[in-house]
TITI-722583 format. One record per atom (N, C-alpha, C, O): y, x, z negated; atom name; residue in one letter; residue number from 1. Coordinates in nm, 3 decimals, decimal comma, padded with zeros to 5 digits, m for minus. Example, Ala and Ser with C-alpha at 12.3 -4.5 7.8 and 13.67 -1.06 7.14 Angstrom:
! residues 2
{r {m00,569; 01,319; m00,780}; 'N'; 'A'; 1} {r {m00,450; 01,230; m00,780}; 'CA'; 'A'; 1} {r {m00,330; 01,320; m00,780}; 'C'; 'A'; 1} {r {m00,332; 01,424; m00,846}; 'O'; 'A'; 1} {r {m00,225; 01,285; m00,708}; 'N'; 'S'; 2} {r {m00,106; 01,367; m00,714}; 'CA'; 'S'; 2} {r {00,003; 01,290; m00,787}; 'C'; 'S'; 2} {r {00,114; 01,341; m00,804}; 'O'; 'S'; 2} 
***
This chain:
! residues 92
{r {10,913; 10,849; m08,039}; 'N'; 'M'; 1} {r {10,858; 10,779; m08,151}; 'CA'; 'M'; 1} {r {10,733; 10,704; m08,106}; 'C'; 'M'; 1} {r {10,735; 10,632; m08,007}; 'O'; 'M'; 1} {r {10,627; 10,722; m08,180}; 'N'; 'R'; 2} {r {10,499; 10,657; m08,149}; 'CA'; 'R'; 2} {r {10,487; 10,529; m08,229}; 'C'; 'R'; 2} {r {10,508; 10,529; m08,351}; 'O'; 'R'; 2} {r {10,452; 10,418; m08,162}; 'N'; 'A'; 3} {r {10,448; 10,289; m08,229}; 'CA'; 'A'; 3} {r {10,324; 10,210; m08,190}; 'C'; 'A'; 3} {r {10,265; 10,230; m08,084}; 'O'; 'A'; 3} {r {10,286; 10,119; m08,280}; 'N'; 'I'; 4} {r {10,184; 10,020; m08,246}; 'CA'; 'I'; 4} {r {10,241; 09,881; m08,273}; 'C'; 'I'; 4} {r {10,335; 09,865; m08,351}; 'O'; 'I'; 4} {r {10,182; 09,783; m08,206}; 'N'; 'I'; 5} {r {10,222; 09,643; m08,222}; 'CA'; 'I'; 5} {r {10,102; 09,567; m08,276}; 'C'; 'I'; 5} {r {09,993; 09,575; m08,220}; 'O'; 'I'; 5} {r {10,124; 09,492; m08,384}; 'N'; 'V'; 6} {r {10,017; 09,413; m08,445}; 'CA'; 'V'; 6} {r {10,063; 09,268; m08,451}; 'C'; 'V'; 6} {r {10,155; 09,234; m08,525}; 'O'; 'V'; 6} {r {09,997; 09,183; m08,373}; 'N'; 'D'; 7} {r {10,033; 09,041; m08,368}; 'CA'; 'D'; 7} {r {09,913; 08,967; m08,311}; 'C'; 'D'; 7} {r {09,848; 09,016; m08,219}; 'O'; 'D'; 7} {r {09,884; 08,850; m08,364}; 'N'; 'D'; 8} {r {09,770; 08,773; m08,314}; 'CA'; 'D'; 8} {r {09,802; 08,695; m08,187}; 'C'; 'D'; 8} {r {09,712; 08,639; m08,124}; 'O'; 'D'; 8} {r {09,929; 08,691; m08,148}; 'N'; 'E'; 9} {r {09,968; 08,621; m08,027}; 'CA'; 'E'; 9} {r {09,993; 08,722; m07,914}; 'C'; 'E'; 9} {r {10,085; 08,803; m07,920}; 'O'; 'E'; 9} {r {09,910; 08,714; m07,811}; 'N'; 'I'; 10} {r {09,918; 08,807; m07,698}; 'CA'; 'I'; 10} {r {10,055; 08,800; m07,632}; 'C'; 'I'; 10} {r {10,111; 08,903; m07,593}; 'O'; 'I'; 10} {r {10,111; 08,679; m07,619}; 'N'; 'D'; 11} {r {10,244; 08,665; m07,557}; 'CA'; 'D'; 11} {r {10,350; 08,741; m07,637}; 'C'; 'D'; 11} {r {10,440; 08,801; m07,578}; 'O'; 'D'; 11} {r {10,340; 08,738; m07,769}; 'N'; 'A'; 12} {r {10,437; 08,811; m07,853}; 'CA'; 'A'; 12} {r {10,422; 08,961; m07,833}; 'C'; 'A'; 12} {r {10,522; 09,033; m07,828}; 'O'; 'A'; 12} {r {10,300; 09,009; m07,823}; 'N'; 'I'; 13} {r {10,277; 09,152; m07,798}; 'CA'; 'I'; 13} {r {10,338; 09,191; m07,664}; 'C'; 'I'; 13} {r {10,408; 09,292; m07,655}; 'O'; 'I'; 13} {r {10,311; 09,113; m07,561}; 'N'; 'Q'; 14} {r {10,360; 09,145; m07,428}; 'CA'; 'Q'; 14} {r {10,513; 09,141; m07,422}; 'C'; 'Q'; 14} {r {10,574; 09,225; m07,356}; 'O'; 'Q'; 14} {r {10,574; 09,045; m07,489}; 'N'; 'T'; 15} {r {10,719; 09,035; m07,491}; 'CA'; 'T'; 15} {r {10,782; 09,155; m07,560}; 'C'; 'T'; 15} {r {10,877; 09,215; m07,509}; 'O'; 'T'; 15} {r {10,729; 09,190; m07,676}; 'N'; 'L'; 16} {r {10,782; 09,305; m07,749}; 'CA'; 'L'; 16} {r {10,760; 09,434; m07,670}; 'C'; 'L'; 16} {r {10,848; 09,520; m07,665}; 'O'; 'L'; 16} {r {10,644; 09,448; m07,609}; 'N'; 'E'; 17} {r {10,616; 09,566; m07,528}; 'CA'; 'E'; 17} {r {10,716; 09,576; m07,412}; 'C'; 'E'; 17} {r {10,767; 09,684; m07,383}; 'O'; 'E'; 17} {r {10,744; 09,464; m07,345}; 'N'; 'F'; 18} {r {10,841; 09,461; m07,236}; 'CA'; 'F'; 18} {r {10,979; 09,505; m07,285}; 'C'; 'F'; 18} {r {11,045; 09,588; m07,222}; 'O'; 'F'; 18} {r {11,022; 09,449; m07,397}; 'N'; 'L'; 19} {r {11,154; 09,482; m07,451}; 'CA'; 'L'; 19} {r {11,163; 09,630; m07,487}; 'C'; 'L'; 19} {r {11,263; 09,696; m07,458}; 'O'; 'L'; 19} {r {11,060; 09,682; m07,549}; 'N'; 'L'; 20} {r {11,061; 09,823; m07,588}; 'CA'; 'L'; 20} {r {11,063; 09,915; m07,465}; 'C'; 'L'; 20} {r {11,137; 10,013; m07,462}; 'O'; 'L'; 20} {r {10,982; 09,882; m07,366}; 'N'; 'Q'; 21} {r {10,977; 09,965; m07,246}; 'CA'; 'Q'; 21} {r {11,111; 09,966; m07,173}; 'C'; 'Q'; 21} {r {11,151; 10,069; m07,118}; 'O'; 'Q'; 21} {r {11,181; 09,853; m07,174}; 'N'; 'N'; 22} {r {11,305; 09,841; m07,098}; 'CA'; 'N'; 22} {r {11,430; 09,881; m07,174}; 'C'; 'N'; 22} {r {11,530; 09,920; m07,114}; 'O'; 'N'; 22} {r {11,425; 09,872; m07,307}; 'N'; 'Y'; 23} {r {11,547; 09,897; m07,385}; 'CA'; 'Y'; 23} {r {11,534; 10,009; m07,488}; 'C'; 'Y'; 23} {r {11,634; 10,052; m07,546}; 'O'; 'Y'; 23} {r {11,414; 10,056; m07,510}; 'N'; 'C'; 24} {r {11,391; 10,163; m07,609}; 'CA'; 'C'; 24} {r {11,299; 10,268; m07,549}; 'C'; 'C'; 24} {r {11,183; 10,278; m07,589}; 'O'; 'C'; 24} {r {11,347; 10,345; m07,453}; 'N'; 'P'; 25} {r {11,260; 10,440; m07,383}; 'CA'; 'P'; 25} {r {11,203; 10,549; m07,473}; 'C'; 'P'; 25} {r {11,106; 10,615; m07,436}; 'O'; 'P'; 25} {r {11,262; 10,570; m07,590}; 'N'; 'D'; 26} {r {11,211; 10,672; m07,682}; 'CA'; 'D'; 26} {r {11,091; 10,623; m07,763}; 'C'; 'D'; 26} {r {11,029; 10,701; m07,836}; 'O'; 'D'; 26} {r {11,058; 10,494; m07,749}; 'N'; 'V'; 27} {r {10,944; 10,438; m07,822}; 'CA'; 'V'; 27} {r {10,824; 10,433; m07,729}; 'C'; 'V'; 27} {r {10,828; 10,367; m07,625}; 'O'; 'V'; 27} {r {10,718; 10,501; m07,767}; 'N'; 'E'; 28} {r {10,592; 10,501; m07,691}; 'CA'; 'E'; 28} {r {10,492; 10,412; m07,764}; 'C'; 'E'; 28} {r {10,459; 10,437; m07,880}; 'O'; 'E'; 28} {r {10,443; 10,308; m07,696}; 'N'; 'I'; 29} {r {10,342; 10,220; m07,754}; 'CA'; 'I'; 29} {r {10,206; 10,290; m07,742}; 'C'; 'I'; 29} {r {10,156; 10,311; m07,631}; 'O'; 'I'; 29} {r {10,148; 10,327; m07,856}; 'N'; 'V'; 30} {r {10,020; 10,398; m07,854}; 'CA'; 'V'; 30} {r {09,903; 10,310; m07,894}; 'C'; 'V'; 30} {r {09,788; 10,355; m07,897}; 'O'; 'V'; 30} {r {09,931; 10,183; m07,926}; 'N'; 'G'; 31} {r {09,824; 10,091; m07,961}; 'CA'; 'G'; 31} {r {09,875; 09,951; m07,982}; 'C'; 'G'; 31} {r {09,991; 09,928; m08,016}; 'O'; 'G'; 31} {r {09,783; 09,855; m07,961}; 'N'; 'K'; 32} {r {09,812; 09,714; m07,983}; 'CA'; 'K'; 32} {r {09,690; 09,652; m08,050}; 'C'; 'K'; 32} {r {09,576; 09,683; m08,014}; 'O'; 'K'; 32} {r {09,714; 09,565; m08,148}; 'N'; 'A'; 33} {r {09,604; 09,501; m08,218}; 'CA'; 'A'; 33} {r {09,638; 09,355; m08,244}; 'C'; 'A'; 33} {r {09,754; 09,318; m08,259}; 'O'; 'A'; 33} {r {09,533; 09,272; m08,249}; 'N'; 'T'; 34} {r {09,552; 09,130; m08,277}; 'CA'; 'T'; 34} {r {09,505; 09,091; m08,417}; 'C'; 'T'; 34} {r {09,509; 08,974; m08,454}; 'O'; 'T'; 34} {r {09,460; 09,189; m08,494}; 'N'; 'G'; 35} {r {09,414; 09,162; m08,630}; 'CA'; 'G'; 35} {r {09,427; 09,286; m08,717}; 'C'; 'G'; 35} {r {09,446; 09,397; m08,667}; 'O'; 'G'; 35} {r {09,417; 09,266; m08,849}; 'N'; 'I'; 36} {r {09,445; 09,376; m08,941}; 'CA'; 'I'; 36} {r {09,338; 09,485; m08,940}; 'C'; 'I'; 36} {r {09,370; 09,602; m08,961}; 'O'; 'I'; 36} {r {09,214; 09,450; m08,918}; 'N'; 'F'; 37} {r {09,109; 09,552; m08,922}; 'CA'; 'F'; 37} {r {09,114; 09,641; m08,799}; 'C'; 'F'; 37} {r {09,092; 09,762; m08,807}; 'O'; 'F'; 37} {r {09,142; 09,581; m08,685}; 'N'; 'E'; 38} {r {09,164; 09,658; m08,562}; 'CA'; 'E'; 38} {r {09,287; 09,747; m08,579}; 'C'; 'E'; 38} {r {09,286; 09,864; m08,541}; 'O'; 'E'; 38} {r {09,392; 09,691; m08,636}; 'N'; 'A'; 39} {r {09,516; 09,766; m08,657}; 'CA'; 'A'; 39} {r {09,494; 09,884; m08,752}; 'C'; 'A'; 39} {r {09,548; 09,993; m08,731}; 'O'; 'A'; 39} {r {09,415; 09,862; m08,856}; 'N'; 'K'; 40} {r {09,386; 09,970; m08,952}; 'CA'; 'K'; 40} {r {09,325; 10,090; m08,880}; 'C'; 'K'; 40} {r {09,365; 10,203; m08,905}; 'O'; 'K'; 40} {r {09,229; 10,065; m08,793}; 'N'; 'E'; 41} {r {09,164; 10,174; m08,719}; 'CA'; 'E'; 41} {r {09,262; 10,245; m08,626}; 'C'; 'E'; 41} {r {09,260; 10,367; m08,614}; 'O'; 'E'; 41} {r {09,347; 10,168; m08,560}; 'N'; 'I'; 42} {r {09,445; 10,228; m08,469}; 'CA'; 'I'; 42} {r {09,543; 10,315; m08,548}; 'C'; 'I'; 42} {r {09,580; 10,423; m08,503}; 'O'; 'I'; 42} {r {09,586; 10,267; m08,663}; 'N'; 'I'; 43} {r {09,678; 10,346; m08,746}; 'CA'; 'I'; 43} {r {09,613; 10,476; m08,789}; 'C'; 'I'; 43} {r {09,677; 10,581; m08,785}; 'O'; 'I'; 43} {r {09,489; 10,470; m08,830}; 'N'; 'I'; 44} {r {09,417; 10,592; m08,872}; 'CA'; 'I'; 44} {r {09,403; 10,688; m08,755}; 'C'; 'I'; 44} {r {09,427; 10,808; m08,769}; 'O'; 'I'; 44} {r {09,365; 10,635; m08,640}; 'N'; 'D'; 45} {r {09,340; 10,720; m08,522}; 'CA'; 'D'; 45} {r {09,468; 10,775; m08,459}; 'C'; 'D'; 45} {r {09,473; 10,891; m08,420}; 'O'; 'D'; 45} {r {09,570; 10,692; m08,449}; 'N'; 'E'; 46} {r {09,691; 10,728; m08,373}; 'CA'; 'E'; 46} {r {09,805; 10,784; m08,459}; 'C'; 'E'; 46} {r {09,894; 10,849; m08,406}; 'O'; 'E'; 46} {r {09,802; 10,759; m08,589}; 'N'; 'E'; 47} {r {09,907; 10,807; m08,679}; 'CA'; 'E'; 47} {r {10,047; 10,775; m08,624}; 'C'; 'E'; 47} {r {10,125; 10,866; m08,596}; 'O'; 'E'; 47} {r {10,079; 10,646; m08,609}; 'N'; 'P'; 48} {r {10,209; 10,610; m08,551}; 'CA'; 'P'; 48} {r {10,323; 10,638; m08,647}; 'C'; 'P'; 48} {r {10,305; 10,653; m08,768}; 'O'; 'P'; 48} {r {10,442; 10,646; m08,590}; 'N'; 'D'; 49} {r {10,564; 10,659; m08,669}; 'CA'; 'D'; 49} {r {10,615; 10,522; m08,713}; 'C'; 'D'; 49} {r {10,685; 10,509; m08,813}; 'O'; 'D'; 49} {r {10,579; 10,420; m08,635}; 'N'; 'L'; 50} {r {10,635; 10,286; m08,653}; 'CA'; 'L'; 50} {r {10,529; 10,182; m08,622}; 'C'; 'L'; 50} {r {10,452; 10,195; m08,527}; 'O'; 'L'; 50} {r {10,525; 10,076; m08,705}; 'N'; 'V'; 51} {r {10,434; 09,964; m08,682}; 'CA'; 'V'; 51} {r {10,517; 09,836; m08,675}; 'C'; 'V'; 51} {r {10,586; 09,801; m08,771}; 'O'; 'V'; 51} {r {10,510; 09,767; m08,562}; 'N'; 'F'; 52} {r {10,568; 09,634; m08,549}; 'CA'; 'F'; 52} {r {10,460; 09,538; m08,596}; 'C'; 'F'; 52} {r {10,352; 09,532; m08,538}; 'O'; 'F'; 52} {r {10,489; 09,462; m08,703}; 'N'; 'L'; 53} {r {10,383; 09,391; m08,774}; 'CA'; 'L'; 53} {r {10,414; 09,244; m08,794}; 'C'; 'L'; 53} {r {10,517; 09,207; m08,852}; 'O'; 'L'; 53} {r {10,325; 09,160; m08,745}; 'N'; 'D'; 54} {r {10,330; 09,017; m08,773}; 'CA'; 'D'; 54} {r {10,280; 08,995; m08,916}; 'C'; 'D'; 54} {r {10,207; 09,078; m08,969}; 'O'; 'D'; 54} {r {10,320; 08,885; m08,977}; 'N'; 'V'; 55} {r {10,278; 08,858; m09,114}; 'CA'; 'V'; 55} {r {10,151; 08,772; m09,118}; 'C'; 'V'; 55} {r {10,054; 08,809; m09,183}; 'O'; 'V'; 55} {r {10,152; 08,659; m09,050}; 'N'; 'I'; 56} {r {10,041; 08,566; m09,057}; 'CA'; 'I'; 56} {r {09,951; 08,583; m08,935}; 'C'; 'I'; 56} {r {09,993; 08,567; m08,821}; 'O'; 'I'; 56} {r {09,824; 08,617; m08,963}; 'N'; 'M'; 57} {r {09,723; 08,629; m08,859}; 'CA'; 'M'; 57} {r {09,595; 08,564; m08,909}; 'C'; 'M'; 57} {r {09,579; 08,550; m09,031}; 'O'; 'M'; 57} {r {09,505; 08,524; m08,821}; 'N'; 'P'; 58} {r {09,387; 08,448; m08,864}; 'CA'; 'P'; 58} {r {09,297; 08,519; m08,966}; 'C'; 'P'; 58} {r {09,244; 08,453; m09,056}; 'O'; 'P'; 58} {r {09,277; 08,648; m08,956}; 'N'; 'R'; 59} {r {09,181; 08,715; m09,044}; 'CA'; 'R'; 59} {r {09,248; 08,809; m09,144}; 'C'; 'R'; 59} {r {09,190; 08,909; m09,184}; 'O'; 'R'; 59} {r {09,370; 08,776; m09,184}; 'N'; 'G'; 60} {r {09,440; 08,858; m09,283}; 'CA'; 'G'; 60} {r {09,588; 08,866; m09,252}; 'C'; 'G'; 60} {r {09,631; 08,836; m09,141}; 'O'; 'G'; 60} {r {09,664; 08,906; m09,352}; 'N'; 'T'; 61} {r {09,809; 08,913; m09,334}; 'CA'; 'T'; 61} {r {09,854; 09,057; m09,311}; 'C'; 'T'; 61} {r {09,781; 09,153; m09,337}; 'O'; 'T'; 61} {r {09,975; 09,068; m09,261}; 'N'; 'G'; 62} {r {10,035; 09,200; m09,245}; 'CA'; 'G'; 62} {r {10,048; 09,271; m09,379}; 'C'; 'G'; 62} {r {10,037; 09,394; m09,385}; 'O'; 'G'; 62} {r {10,071; 09,196; m09,485}; 'N'; 'F'; 63} {r {10,080; 09,256; m09,618}; 'CA'; 'F'; 63} {r {09,946; 09,315; m09,661}; 'C'; 'F'; 63} {r {09,941; 09,421; m09,725}; 'O'; 'F'; 63} {r {09,837; 09,248; m09,625}; 'N'; 'E'; 64} {r {09,704; 09,302; m09,656}; 'CA'; 'E'; 64} {r {09,681; 09,433; m09,580}; 'C'; 'E'; 64} {r {09,623; 09,527; m09,634}; 'O'; 'E'; 64} {r {09,726; 09,437; m09,455}; 'N'; 'L'; 65} {r {09,713; 09,561; m09,377}; 'CA'; 'L'; 65} {r {09,786; 09,674; m09,447}; 'C'; 'L'; 65} {r {09,732; 09,784; m09,460}; 'O'; 'L'; 65} {r {09,907; 09,649; m09,492}; 'N'; 'L'; 66} {r {09,984; 09,753; m09,560}; 'CA'; 'L'; 66} {r {09,916; 09,797; m09,690}; 'C'; 'L'; 66} {r {09,932; 09,911; m09,733}; 'O'; 'L'; 66} {r {09,840; 09,707; m09,752}; 'N'; 'G'; 67} {r {09,767; 09,742; m09,872}; 'CA'; 'G'; 67} {r {09,662; 09,850; m09,850}; 'C'; 'G'; 67} {r {09,623; 09,919; m09,944}; 'O'; 'G'; 67} {r {09,615; 09,865; m09,726}; 'N'; 'F'; 68} {r {09,520; 09,972; m09,693}; 'CA'; 'F'; 68} {r {09,586; 10,109; m09,694}; 'C'; 'F'; 68} {r {09,519; 10,212; m09,697}; 'O'; 'F'; 68} {r {09,720; 10,110; m09,691}; 'N'; 'F'; 69} {r {09,795; 10,235; m09,680}; 'CA'; 'F'; 69} {r {09,900; 10,245; m09,791}; 'C'; 'F'; 69} {r {10,020; 10,232; m09,765}; 'O'; 'F'; 69} {r {09,856; 10,267; m09,916}; 'N'; 'P'; 70} {r {09,953; 10,274; m10,026}; 'CA'; 'P'; 70} {r {10,051; 10,390; m10,013}; 'C'; 'P'; 70} {r {10,163; 10,382; m10,063}; 'O'; 'P'; 70} {r {10,011; 10,497; m09,948}; 'N'; 'Q'; 71} {r {10,098; 10,613; m09,924}; 'CA'; 'Q'; 71} {r {10,129; 10,620; m09,774}; 'C'; 'Q'; 71} {r {10,086; 10,712; m09,705}; 'O'; 'Q'; 71} {r {10,204; 10,521; m09,726}; 'N'; 'R'; 72} {r {10,234; 10,513; m09,582}; 'CA'; 'R'; 72} {r {10,321; 10,627; m09,535}; 'C'; 'R'; 72} {r {10,414; 10,668; m09,603}; 'O'; 'R'; 72} {r {10,289; 10,678; m09,418}; 'N'; 'D'; 73} {r {10,376; 10,777; m09,354}; 'CA'; 'D'; 73} {r {10,429; 10,721; m09,221}; 'C'; 'D'; 73} {r {10,458; 10,796; m09,127}; 'O'; 'D'; 73} {r {10,441; 10,589; m09,215}; 'N'; 'F'; 74} {r {10,499; 10,520; m09,100}; 'CA'; 'F'; 74} {r {10,595; 10,413; m09,150}; 'C'; 'F'; 74} {r {10,581; 10,362; m09,262}; 'O'; 'F'; 74} {r {10,691; 10,379; m09,066}; 'N'; 'D'; 75} {r {10,784; 10,271; m09,098}; 'CA'; 'D'; 75} {r {10,730; 10,140; m09,043}; 'C'; 'D'; 75} {r {10,644; 10,139; m08,955}; 'O'; 'D'; 75} {r {10,780; 10,029; m09,096}; 'N'; 'V'; 76} {r {10,733; 09,896; m09,057}; 'CA'; 'V'; 76} {r {10,852; 09,810; m09,019}; 'C'; 'V'; 76} {r {10,954; 09,806; m09,088}; 'O'; 'V'; 76} {r {10,837; 09,742; m08,907}; 'N'; 'I'; 77} {r {10,931; 09,637; m08,868}; 'CA'; 'I'; 77} {r {10,850; 09,508; m08,860}; 'C'; 'I'; 77} {r {10,759; 09,497; m08,778}; 'O'; 'I'; 77} {r {10,883; 09,412; m08,945}; 'N'; 'F'; 78} {r {10,813; 09,285; m08,944}; 'CA'; 'F'; 78} {r {10,864; 09,201; m08,828}; 'C'; 'F'; 78} {r {10,984; 09,186; m08,808}; 'O'; 'F'; 78} {r {10,770; 09,145; m08,753}; 'N'; 'V'; 79} {r {10,802; 09,056; m08,642}; 'CA'; 'V'; 79} {r {10,732; 08,924; m08,669}; 'C'; 'V'; 79} {r {10,613; 08,907; m08,640}; 'O'; 'V'; 79} {r {10,806; 08,831; m08,726}; 'N'; 'T'; 80} {r {10,747; 08,704; m08,764}; 'CA'; 'T'; 80} {r {10,850; 08,592; m08,750}; 'C'; 'T'; 80} {r {10,970; 08,615; m08,761}; 'O'; 'T'; 80} {r {10,802; 08,474; m08,727}; 'N'; 'A'; 81} {r {10,888; 08,357; m08,721}; 'CA'; 'A'; 81} {r {10,897; 08,287; m08,857}; 'C'; 'A'; 81} {r {10,964; 08,185; m08,870}; 'O'; 'A'; 81} {r {10,831; 08,341; m08,957}; 'N'; 'H'; 82} {r {10,824; 08,279; m09,090}; 'CA'; 'H'; 82} {r {10,924; 08,343; m09,184}; 'C'; 'H'; 82} {r {10,894; 08,446; m09,245}; 'O'; 'H'; 82} {r {11,042; 08,285; m09,197}; 'N'; 'N'; 83} {r {11,145; 08,345; m09,281}; 'CA'; 'N'; 83} {r {11,113; 08,339; m09,431}; 'C'; 'N'; 83} {r {11,178; 08,408; m09,509}; 'O'; 'N'; 83} {r {11,016; 08,259; m09,471}; 'N'; 'E'; 84} {r {10,981; 08,251; m09,612}; 'CA'; 'E'; 84} {r {10,914; 08,379; m09,664}; 'C'; 'E'; 84} {r {10,895; 08,394; m09,785}; 'O'; 'E'; 84} {r {10,879; 08,470; m09,576}; 'N'; 'F'; 85} {r {10,816; 08,595; m09,616}; 'CA'; 'F'; 85} {r {10,916; 08,709; m09,627}; 'C'; 'F'; 85} {r {10,877; 08,824; m09,651}; 'O'; 'F'; 85} {r {11,043; 08,681; m09,610}; 'N'; 'A'; 86} {r {11,145; 08,787; m09,606}; 'CA'; 'A'; 86} {r {11,149; 08,868; m09,735}; 'C'; 'A'; 86} {r {11,151; 08,991; m09,729}; 'O'; 'A'; 86} {r {11,148; 08,804; m09,850}; 'N'; 'I'; 87} {r {11,158; 08,877; m09,977}; 'CA'; 'I'; 87} {r {11,039; 08,972; m09,994}; 'C'; 'I'; 87} {r {11,056; 09,087; m10,032}; 'O'; 'I'; 87} {r {10,920; 08,921; m09,965}; 'N'; 'N'; 88} {r {10,802; 09,006; m09,977}; 'CA'; 'N'; 88} {r {10,806; 09,120; m09,876}; 'C'; 'N'; 88} {r {10,765; 09,232; m09,908}; 'O'; 'N'; 88} {r {10,856; 09,094; m09,757}; 'N'; 'A'; 89} {r {10,869; 09,199; m09,656}; 'CA'; 'A'; 89} {r {10,963; 09,310; m09,703}; 'C'; 'A'; 89} {r {10,935; 09,428; m09,682}; 'O'; 'A'; 89} {r {11,074; 09,272; m09,766}; 'N'; 'F'; 90} {r {11,167; 09,374; m09,817}; 'CA'; 'F'; 90} {r {11,100; 09,460; m09,923}; 'C'; 'F'; 90} {r {11,131; 09,579; m09,933}; 'O'; 'F'; 90} {r {11,011; 09,404; m10,002}; 'N'; 'R'; 91} {r {10,942; 09,481; m10,105}; 'CA'; 'R'; 91} {r {10,855; 09,590; m10,044}; 'C'; 'R'; 91} {r {10,841; 09,699; m10,100}; 'O'; 'R'; 91} {r {10,797; 09,559; m09,928}; 'N'; 'F'; 92} {r {10,712; 09,658; m09,861}; 'CA'; 'F'; 92} {r {10,798; 09,759; m09,789}; 'C'; 'F'; 92} {r {10,745; 09,851; m09,727}; 'O'; 'F'; 92} 
***
């Protein structure tokens, strides 16, 4: 499974990457981004199966990123500390 990680916190990216490498050997990280516009390009170029997505980032939200892809062919796992976004995340 090909995946990308989108989070504005480098420590969060590194932690998730470590966990995936050590506990999910079938997941290949094909890209990492710290913002939605960078992530959009990586998604277009890499065509991942899965996107690990933070919600709140300085230059846009994870929901805005998903808005660029109304016909998504990838799954999303939200990685956020903000539980108030849960309902909206389920909608996506």
